[in-house]
C-alpha positions as CSV (number, residue, x, y, z in Angstrom):
1,M,-16.2,17.5,40.3
2,E,-14.6,16.0,37.2
3,P,-12.3,13.0,37.1
4,I,-8.8,13.6,36.0
5,I,-8.4,11.2,33.1
6,S,-4.9,12.3,31.9
7,L,-2.4,14.4,33.7
8,E,0.4,16.4,32.0
9,C,2.2,16.8,35.3
10,D,3.8,14.2,37.6
11,H,1.0,13.4,40.1
12,R,2.9,10.8,42.1
13,L,3.7,11.3,45.8
14,C,7.2,12.4,46.4
15,L,9.6,10.5,48.8
16,P,10.9,11.2,51.3
17,S,7.8,12.9,52.7
18,H,5.7,12.3,55.8
19,A,2.0,11.5,55.7
20,L,-0.9,11.5,58.2
21,F,-4.0,9.4,57.8
22,I,-6.8,10.8,59.9
23,G,-10.3,9.5,60.5
24,A,-12.7,7.8,62.9
25,T,-12.4,4.2,64.1
26,M,-13.4,1.8,61.3
27,A,-13.1,4.6,58.7
28,G,-10.7,2.5,56.6
29,K,-7.3,4.2,57.5
30,T,-5.3,0.9,57.6
31,R,-6.9,-0.4,54.4
32,L,-6.1,2.8,52.6
33,V,-2.4,2.7,53.8
34,M,-2.1,-0.8,52.6
35,E,-3.7,0.0,49.3
36,L,-1.2,2.8,48.7
37,L,1.8,0.7,49.8
38,S,0.8,-2.1,47.4
39,K,1.3,0.3,44.5
40,P,5.0,1.5,44.6
41,E,4.4,3.1,41.2
42,C,2.3,5.8,43.0
43,F,5.6,7.2,44.4
44,N,8.5,9.1,43.1
45,P,10.9,7.5,43.6
46,P,9.3,4.2,44.5
47,P,10.1,2.9,48.0
48,K,12.5,-0.1,48.4
49,Y,11.7,-0.7,52.1
50,V,8.6,-0.6,54.3
51,Y,8.8,-0.9,58.1
52,Y,5.3,-1.6,59.5
53,Y,4.7,-1.1,63.2
54,Y,1.5,-2.5,64.5
55,G,-0.4,-3.1,67.8
56,E,-2.5,-6.2,66.9
57,Y,-1.3,-8.5,64.2
58,Q,-3.5,-9.0,61.1
59,D,-3.2,-11.5,58.3
60,C,-3.3,-8.8,55.8
61,Y,0.1,-7.7,56.8
62,R,1.7,-10.9,55.5
63,Q,-0.4,-10.7,52.4
64,L,1.0,-7.2,51.7
65,Q,4.5,-8.4,52.5
66,R,4.2,-11.1,49.9
67,K,2.8,-8.8,47.3
68,L,5.5,-6.2,47.8
69,K,8.2,-8.9,47.6
70,K,7.1,-9.6,44.1
71,K,7.6,-5.9,43.3
72,G,11.1,-5.8,44.8
73,V,10.1,-4.0,48.0
74,E,11.2,-5.4,51.4
75,M,8.6,-5.2,54.1
76,H,9.5,-5.7,57.7
77,L,6.9,-6.2,60.5
78,R,7.5,-4.8,64.0
79,Q,5.2,-5.0,66.9
80,G,4.7,-1.8,69.0
81,S,5.0,1.9,68.3
82,N,8.3,2.9,69.8
83,L,10.3,4.4,66.9
84,K,13.4,6.4,67.6
85,L,15.8,8.2,65.3
86,E,18.6,5.6,66.0
87,D,16.3,2.9,64.7
88,I,16.3,4.5,61.3
89,E,19.4,3.7,59.2
90,K,20.1,5.5,56.0
91,K,19.7,3.3,52.9
92,N,20.4,3.8,49.3
93,G,16.7,3.5,48.5
94,Q,13.6,5.1,50.0
95,S,12.1,3.7,53.2
96,I,8.6,4.2,54.6
97,Y,7.9,3.7,58.3
98,V,4.3,3.1,59.2
99,I,3.0,3.3,62.8
100,D,-0.6,1.9,62.8
101,D,-3.3,2.7,65.4
102,A,-1.2,4.4,68.0
103,T,-2.6,7.9,68.0
104,G,-1.9,8.7,71.7
105,A,1.6,7.2,71.7
106,T,2.8,8.9,68.6
107,A,1.1,12.3,69.0
108,S,2.7,12.7,72.4
109,S,6.2,11.3,71.6
110,D,8.9,13.9,71.9
111,E,11.4,11.5,70.4
112,L,9.2,11.0,67.4
113,G,8.6,14.7,67.1
114,D,12.4,15.2,67.0
115,A,12.9,12.3,64.6
116,V,10.6,13.7,61.9
117,T,12.8,16.7,61.3
118,K,15.8,14.5,60.5
119,M,14.3,11.4,58.8
120,R,14.4,12.9,55.3
121,H,18.2,13.1,55.5
122,R,18.1,9.3,55.9
123,N,15.8,8.8,52.9
124,A,13.0,7.9,55.3
125,S,9.3,8.8,55.4
126,L,7.0,8.5,58.4
127,W,3.3,7.5,58.0
128,L,1.1,7.9,61.0
129,I,-2.5,6.8,61.5
130,W,-4.4,9.1,63.8
131,H,-8.0,9.5,65.0
132,E,-8.1,13.3,65.1
133,L,-6.2,16.2,63.5
134,Y,-5.5,18.3,66.7
135,S,-3.9,17.2,69.9
136,K,-2.8,19.1,73.0
137,H,0.7,17.6,72.9
138,P,3.5,19.8,71.5
139,A,5.1,16.8,69.6
140,S,2.0,16.5,67.4
141,R,2.4,20.1,66.2
142,S,6.0,19.3,65.3
143,I,4.9,16.3,63.4
144,K,2.2,18.2,61.5
145,N,4.6,21.0,60.6
146,Q,6.9,18.5,58.9
147,T,4.1,16.7,57.1
148,F,3.3,17.3,53.4
149,Y,0.5,14.7,52.9
150,F,-2.7,14.7,54.9
151,F,-5.3,12.0,54.1
152,F,-8.7,12.8,55.7
153,L,-11.2,9.9,56.0
154,P,-14.7,10.0,57.4
155,G,-15.1,11.2,61.0
156,P,-17.9,12.9,62.8
157,L,-15.7,15.6,64.3
158,L,-13.3,16.1,61.4
159,A,-15.3,18.5,59.3
160,S,-15.4,21.0,62.1
161,Q,-11.6,20.6,62.7
162,L,-11.0,21.1,59.0
163,K,-12.8,24.5,59.1
164,T,-9.9,25.7,61.3
165,L,-7.3,24.3,58.9
166,D,-9.2,25.8,55.9
167,D,-9.1,29.3,57.5
168,K,-5.4,28.8,58.3
169,L,-4.6,27.9,54.6
170,K,-7.0,30.6,53.3
171,Y,-8.8,28.1,51.1
172,G,-12.1,29.9,51.4
173,G,-14.1,26.8,52.3
174,A,-12.7,24.7,49.5
175,L,-11.1,22.3,51.9
176,V,-14.3,21.5,53.8
177,D,-16.3,21.3,50.6
178,A,-13.9,18.9,49.0
179,Y,-13.8,16.8,52.1
180,Q,-17.6,16.5,52.2
181,Q,-17.7,15.5,48.6
182,A,-14.8,13.0,48.8
183,T,-16.1,11.2,51.8
184,S,-19.8,11.1,50.9
185,D,-19.6,9.0,47.8
186,M,-20.7,5.6,49.0
187,R,-19.8,4.0,45.6
188,E,-16.1,4.3,46.4
189,E,-14.3,1.6,48.4
190,H,-11.9,4.1,49.8
191,R,-13.4,7.4,50.8
192,Y,-10.9,10.1,51.6
193,L,-9.5,13.5,50.7
194,L,-5.8,14.1,50.1
195,L,-4.4,17.5,51.1
196,N,-1.1,17.8,49.3
197,L,1.2,20.5,50.8
198,H,4.3,19.5,49.1
199,P,6.1,22.6,47.7
200,Y,6.4,21.0,44.2
201,C,2.8,20.1,44.0
202,E,0.8,21.7,41.1
203,P,-1.9,24.0,42.6
204,K,-4.8,22.0,40.9
205,L,-3.6,18.8,42.6
206,K,-3.5,20.0,46.2
207,L,-7.0,18.6,46.9
208,R,-7.6,15.1,45.4
209,S,-9.2,11.8,46.1
210,Q,-8.9,8.3,44.6
211,I,-5.2,8.9,43.9
212,H,-4.6,5.1,43.8
213,K,-6.7,4.8,40.7
214,D,-6.2,5.8,37.1
215,H,-9.1,8.2,37.3
216,Q,-8.7,10.6,40.1
217,Y,-10.8,13.5,41.4
218,A,-9.5,17.0,41.8
219,Y,-11.3,19.8,43.7
220,L,-9.4,22.9,42.8
221,T,-9.3,24.5,39.4
């Protein structure tokens, strides 16, 4: 596993694109989301608006709001998880809608499952924080089918779930191996693996970690 020190290709996350952050309780999903949002330069194009839906208020939300304001990004805080397509207005700039810690409500929401197929036409991206990859609800399959970015954080059951996804993607075990490497390095503050399924993604960048840093790790050659 060698760090990518310089990249000849554009390695930023494209917007509009949906993302899922999946991991166990206390794995650092919210902290990772906030770390990425605090760096608009990680996106192409950078977002101009962030709408953050939460269950329990945390002071870090206001801290991020102030930080983004200095970078020209408007952040709006909304309590709850009920997001409908009519709540999303098309703006000139890119918008990111985050729904934090509402796995059951979002994975089973038919309205949200319908909205994800149309949000890109409104320059809007949806970020969801989930505890597990698979759900019995049909809406969750619709959401995953429309998602390009999967962030996998530590979780006791996730490695076995990723074996199924690895087989589906025909990665020959590379996905599971990369996940185990990326989440076992205790020296890193944020331990996660990004699976990038965007159609414009360079093949060598499909499995990465530490994308919020100058030195990243790539797991495919």
